[in-house]
TIPADREN-183913 format. One record per atom (N, C-alpha, C): residue number from 0; residue in three letters; chain; atom name; y, x, z. Coordinates in Angstrom, 3 decimals, padded with zeros to 6 digits. Each point is the difference from the previous one (the first is absolute). Layout:
<pts>
- seq,type,mol,atom,y,x,z
- NUM,ALA,A,CA,Y,X,Z
...
</pts>
This chain:
<pts>
- seq,type,mol,atom,y,x,z
- 0,MET,A,N,-008.799,-003.945,012.268
- 0,MET,A,CA,-000.631,-000.646,000.969
- 0,MET,A,C,-001.045,000.949,000.989
- 1,ILE,A,N,-000.280,-000.369,001.309
- 1,ILE,A,CA,-000.780,001.706,000.643
- 1,ILE,A,C,-001.587,-000.738,-000.713
- 2,PRO,A,N,-000.391,001.362,-000.455
- 2,PRO,A,CA,-000.982,000.611,-000.397
- 2,PRO,A,C,-001.526,000.060,001.037
- 3,GLY,A,N,-001.504,-000.545,-001.310
- 3,GLY,A,CA,-000.861,000.158,000.943
- 3,GLY,A,C,000.269,-001.747,001.000
- 4,ASN,A,N,-000.943,000.343,000.953
- 4,ASN,A,CA,-000.661,-001.197,001.079
- 4,ASN,A,C,001.392,-000.138,000.484
- 5,HIS,A,N,-000.154,-001.711,-000.512
- 5,HIS,A,CA,001.370,-000.672,001.423
- 5,HIS,A,C,-000.309,-000.148,001.272
- 6,ASP,A,N,-001.568,000.040,000.293
- 6,ASP,A,CA,-000.627,-000.412,001.532
- 6,ASP,A,C,000.172,002.199,000.862
- 7,VAL,A,N,001.679,-000.165,-000.027
- 7,VAL,A,CA,000.126,001.463,001.081
- 7,VAL,A,C,000.994,-000.868,001.296
- 8,LYS,A,N,-000.231,-000.977,000.801
- 8,LYS,A,CA,000.542,-000.308,001.124
- 8,LYS,A,C,000.120,001.065,000.771
- 9,ASN,A,N,-001.119,000.826,-000.249
- 9,ASN,A,CA,-001.255,000.575,001.139
- 9,ASN,A,C,001.411,001.698,-000.253
- 10,GLU,A,N,-000.083,000.113,-000.793
- 10,GLU,A,CA,000.086,001.616,-000.415
- 10,GLU,A,C,001.475,-000.016,-000.234
- 11,VAL,A,N,000.911,-000.600,000.239
- 11,VAL,A,CA,001.447,000.994,-000.948
- 11,VAL,A,C,000.677,-001.096,001.393
- 12,GLU,A,N,000.831,001.189,000.338
- 12,GLU,A,CA,000.718,-000.997,001.051
- 12,GLU,A,C,001.325,000.190,000.080
- 13,ILE,A,N,000.671,000.625,-000.956
- 13,ILE,A,CA,001.497,000.284,-000.473
- 13,ILE,A,C,-000.091,000.185,-001.793
- 14,MET,A,N,001.330,-000.196,-000.519
- 14,MET,A,CA,-000.088,-000.155,-001.355
- 14,MET,A,C,001.515,000.317,-000.229
- 15,GLN,A,N,000.201,001.366,-000.854
- 15,GLN,A,CA,001.185,-000.022,-000.690
- 15,GLN,A,C,-000.220,-000.585,-001.108
- 16,ILE,A,N,001.163,-000.410,-000.167
- 16,ILE,A,CA,-000.237,-000.282,-001.970
- 16,ILE,A,C,001.391,000.236,-000.380
- 17,ARG,A,N,-000.147,000.128,-001.385
- 17,ARG,A,CA,001.060,000.124,-000.538
- 17,ARG,A,C,000.083,-000.945,-000.282
- 18,TRP,A,N,001.364,-002.006,000.396
- 18,TRP,A,CA,000.109,-001.008,-000.504
- 18,TRP,A,C,-000.011,-000.593,-000.880
- 19,GLU,A,N,001.158,001.505,-000.599
- 19,GLU,A,CA,000.826,-000.866,-001.815
- 19,GLU,A,C,-000.652,-001.379,-000.412
- 20,ASN,A,N,-000.884,000.562,-001.095
- 20,ASN,A,CA,-001.131,-001.049,-000.429
- 20,ASN,A,C,-001.332,-000.721,-000.477
- 21,TRP,A,N,-000.437,000.156,001.646
- 21,TRP,A,CA,-000.645,-001.437,000.943
- 21,TRP,A,C,-000.014,-001.075,-000.533
- 22,LYS,A,N,-001.508,-001.118,-000.493
- 22,LYS,A,CA,000.112,-000.888,-000.459
- 22,LYS,A,C,000.450,-000.830,001.080
- 23,PRO,A,N,-000.234,-001.556,000.444
- 23,PRO,A,CA,000.448,-000.835,001.145
- 23,PRO,A,C,-001.450,000.564,000.190
- 24,GLU,A,N,-001.088,-000.278,-000.723
- 24,GLU,A,CA,-001.744,000.368,000.570
- 24,GLU,A,C,-000.172,000.712,000.487
- 25,GLU,A,N,000.725,000.942,000.035
- 25,GLU,A,CA,000.357,001.650,001.083
- 25,GLU,A,C,000.294,-000.306,000.994
- 26,TRP,A,N,001.078,-000.555,-000.637
- 26,TRP,A,CA,000.815,000.233,001.991
- 26,TRP,A,C,-001.392,-001.300,000.352
- 27,LYS,A,N,-000.730,-000.556,-000.240
- 27,LYS,A,CA,-000.794,-001.652,000.594
- 27,LYS,A,C,-000.965,001.190,001.057
- 28,LEU,A,N,-000.152,000.545,-001.414
- 28,LEU,A,CA,-001.566,001.072,000.521
- 28,LEU,A,C,000.672,000.538,001.384
- 29,ILE,A,N,000.285,001.166,-000.687
- 29,ILE,A,CA,000.461,000.965,002.025
- 29,ILE,A,C,000.239,-001.142,000.431
- 30,LYS,A,N,001.029,-000.953,000.638
- 30,LYS,A,CA,-000.391,-000.727,000.948
- 30,LYS,A,C,-000.915,-000.441,000.460
- 31,ASP,A,N,-001.000,-000.403,-000.638
- 31,ASP,A,CA,-000.933,-000.294,000.530
- 31,ASP,A,C,-000.830,000.978,000.521
- 32,LEU,A,N,000.655,000.842,-000.284
- 32,LEU,A,CA,-001.043,000.746,000.520
- 32,LEU,A,C,000.005,001.042,001.239
- 33,ASP,A,N,001.034,-001.037,000.553
- 33,ASP,A,CA,000.751,000.758,001.009
- 33,ASP,A,C,-000.376,001.378,000.766
- 34,VAL,A,N,001.135,000.345,-000.515
- 34,VAL,A,CA,000.439,001.878,000.056
- 34,VAL,A,C,001.197,000.517,000.397
- 35,ILE,A,N,000.692,000.785,000.470
- 35,ILE,A,CA,001.166,-000.034,000.079
- 35,ILE,A,C,000.513,000.489,-001.708
- 36,VAL,A,N,000.837,-000.050,-000.828
- 36,VAL,A,CA,001.040,000.574,-000.733
- 36,VAL,A,C,000.782,-000.033,-000.035
- 37,THR,A,N,000.153,001.037,-000.260
- 37,THR,A,CA,001.420,000.973,-000.374
- 37,THR,A,C,000.936,000.375,-001.753
- 38,ALA,A,N,000.779,-000.442,-000.039
- 38,ALA,A,CA,000.336,000.472,-000.705
- 38,ALA,A,C,001.503,000.586,-000.285
- 39,PHE,A,N,-000.374,000.866,-001.403
- 39,PHE,A,CA,000.707,001.217,-000.433
- 39,PHE,A,C,001.214,-000.335,-001.058
- 40,GLY,A,N,001.033,000.692,-000.754
- 40,GLY,A,CA,000.409,000.133,-000.465
- 40,GLY,A,C,000.961,-001.486,000.068
- 41,ALA,A,N,000.295,-000.250,001.401
- 41,ALA,A,CA,001.121,-001.558,-000.643
- 41,ALA,A,C,001.142,000.777,000.421
- 42,ASP,A,N,001.408,000.073,-000.202
- 42,ASP,A,CA,001.045,000.709,-000.259
- 42,ASP,A,C,000.623,-001.128,000.156
- 43,GLU,A,N,000.474,-001.125,-000.774
- 43,GLU,A,CA,001.228,-001.005,000.048
- 43,GLU,A,C,-000.364,-001.461,000.444
- 44,GLN,A,N,000.974,-000.891,000.150
- 44,GLN,A,CA,-000.304,-001.298,001.409
- 44,GLN,A,C,-000.959,-000.836,-000.599
- 45,ILE,A,N,-000.172,-000.200,-001.154
- 45,ILE,A,CA,-001.195,-000.604,-000.748
- 45,ILE,A,C,-001.330,000.200,-000.161
- 46,ASP,A,N,-000.076,001.518,000.475
- 46,ASP,A,CA,-000.982,000.376,000.100
- 46,ASP,A,C,-000.032,-000.554,001.598
- 47,TYR,A,N,000.102,000.179,000.546
- 47,TYR,A,CA,-000.122,-000.612,001.348
- 47,TYR,A,C,000.198,-000.545,000.153
- 48,LYS,A,N,000.112,-001.114,000.115
- 48,LYS,A,CA,000.359,-001.772,-000.610
- 48,LYS,A,C,-001.513,-000.275,-000.683
- 49,PHE,A,N,-000.452,000.910,-000.614
- 49,PHE,A,CA,-001.158,-000.706,-000.940
- 49,PHE,A,C,-001.393,000.345,000.923
- 50,LEU,A,N,-000.040,001.608,000.649
- 50,LEU,A,CA,-000.872,000.080,000.870
- 50,LEU,A,C,000.007,-000.603,001.783
- 51,THR,A,N,000.867,-000.740,000.453
- 51,THR,A,CA,000.055,-000.808,000.827
- 51,THR,A,C,-000.282,-001.246,000.191
- 52,ASP,A,N,000.739,000.089,-001.541
- 52,ASP,A,CA,-000.565,-001.532,000.245
- 52,ASP,A,C,-001.610,000.715,-000.904
- 53,LYS,A,N,-001.002,000.319,000.144
- 53,LYS,A,CA,-001.499,000.590,-000.626
- 53,LYS,A,C,-000.657,000.603,001.735
- 54,GLU,A,N,001.044,-000.486,000.739
- 54,GLU,A,CA,000.474,000.546,001.458
- 54,GLU,A,C,-001.950,001.261,-000.245
- 55,VAL,A,N,001.034,001.203,-000.498
- 55,VAL,A,CA,-000.717,001.296,000.222
- 55,VAL,A,C,000.112,000.665,001.505
- 56,ASP,A,N,-000.652,000.429,-000.006
- 56,ASP,A,CA,000.012,000.416,001.952
- 56,ASP,A,C,001.241,001.473,000.216
- 57,GLY,A,N,-000.431,000.394,-000.922
- 57,GLY,A,CA,001.549,001.535,-000.474
- 57,GLY,A,C,-000.177,000.248,-001.202
- 58,ILE,A,N,001.629,000.991,-000.429
- 58,ILE,A,CA,001.178,-000.263,-000.881
- 58,ILE,A,C,-000.049,001.142,000.289
- 59,LEU,A,N,000.141,001.150,-001.149
- 59,LEU,A,CA,-000.048,001.878,000.338
- 59,LEU,A,C,001.628,-000.308,-001.457
- 60,THR,A,N,001.191,000.242,001.038
- 60,THR,A,CA,000.989,000.015,-001.626
- 60,THR,A,C,000.844,001.678,000.250
- 61,ASN,A,N,000.178,-000.461,-001.159
- 61,ASN,A,CA,001.529,001.682,000.104
- 61,ASN,A,C,000.996,-000.590,000.995
- 62,TYR,A,N,000.221,-001.202,-000.017
- 62,TYR,A,CA,000.999,000.310,000.824
- 62,TYR,A,C,-000.283,-001.163,001.182
- 63,PRO,A,N,-000.061,000.077,001.256
- 63,PRO,A,CA,-000.174,-000.324,001.484
- 63,PRO,A,C,001.258,-000.706,000.244
- 64,LYS,A,N,000.167,000.406,000.199
- 64,LYS,A,CA,001.496,-000.633,000.229
- 64,LYS,A,C,000.763,-001.252,-000.854
- 65,ARG,A,N,-000.289,-000.226,-001.381
- 65,ARG,A,CA,-000.328,-000.898,-000.768
- 65,ARG,A,C,-001.092,-000.718,001.023
- 66,LEU,A,N,-000.966,000.302,-000.140
- 66,LEU,A,CA,-001.328,-000.918,000.329
- 66,LEU,A,C,000.851,-000.834,001.227
- 67,PHE,A,N,000.092,001.372,000.585
- 67,PHE,A,CA,000.365,-000.760,001.837
- 67,PHE,A,C,000.604,-001.054,000.035
- 68,ASP,A,N,001.111,000.232,-001.125
- 68,ASP,A,CA,001.403,-001.171,000.453
- 68,ASP,A,C,-000.429,-001.461,-000.855
- 69,TYR,A,N,-001.021,000.718,-001.129
- 69,TYR,A,CA,-000.520,-001.125,-000.652
- 69,TYR,A,C,-000.569,-001.655,001.346
- 70,LEU,A,N,-000.931,000.633,000.665
- 70,LEU,A,CA,-001.496,-000.128,000.325
- 70,LEU,A,C,000.763,-000.359,002.214
- 71,LYS,A,N,001.385,000.082,-000.947
- 71,LYS,A,CA,001.435,-000.508,001.699
- 71,LYS,A,C,000.437,-001.221,-000.120
- 72,GLU,A,N,000.423,000.409,-001.272
- 72,GLU,A,CA,000.580,-001.017,-000.667
- 72,GLU,A,C,-000.416,-001.629,000.056
- 73,LYS,A,N,-001.771,000.186,-000.866
- 73,LYS,A,CA,-000.527,-000.815,000.398
- 73,LYS,A,C,-001.287,-000.691,000.822
- 74,GLY,A,N,000.892,000.369,001.622
- 74,GLY,A,CA,-000.767,-000.260,001.004
- 74,GLY,A,C,-000.273,000.551,000.224
- 75,MET,A,N,-001.315,001.026,-000.514
- 75,MET,A,CA,-001.595,000.957,000.363
- 75,MET,A,C,000.066,001.069,000.669
- 76,ARG,A,N,001.019,000.594,000.624
- 76,ARG,A,CA,000.544,000.691,000.609
- 76,ARG,A,C,000.805,-000.026,000.646
- 77,GLU,A,N,000.238,000.158,001.558
- 77,GLU,A,CA,001.215,-000.128,000.926
- 77,GLU,A,C,000.499,001.634,-000.020
- 78,ASN,A,N,001.188,-001.164,000.606
- 78,ASN,A,CA,001.134,001.479,-000.253
- 78,ASN,A,C,000.101,000.553,000.720
- 79,SER,A,N,000.193,001.614,-000.568
- 79,SER,A,CA,-000.772,000.354,001.365
- 79,SER,A,C,001.163,001.674,-000.332
</pts>
């Protein structure tokens, strides 16, 4: 869980998270904060699906082409 005071809307603009063990209520909390959320350590299609379903703003991966191809396949990225 995000520690401390949860009234941080004006203090936090970007969060970079290790996402695998987050609970649904924690996802709701970060979504309610209206901050930019990037997730790191996502290297498989199942990870990409989970994170795009959660509508994160960015995904850091060791396999950018794999992620690019996934996003293109799902219509989340223009062909280029």
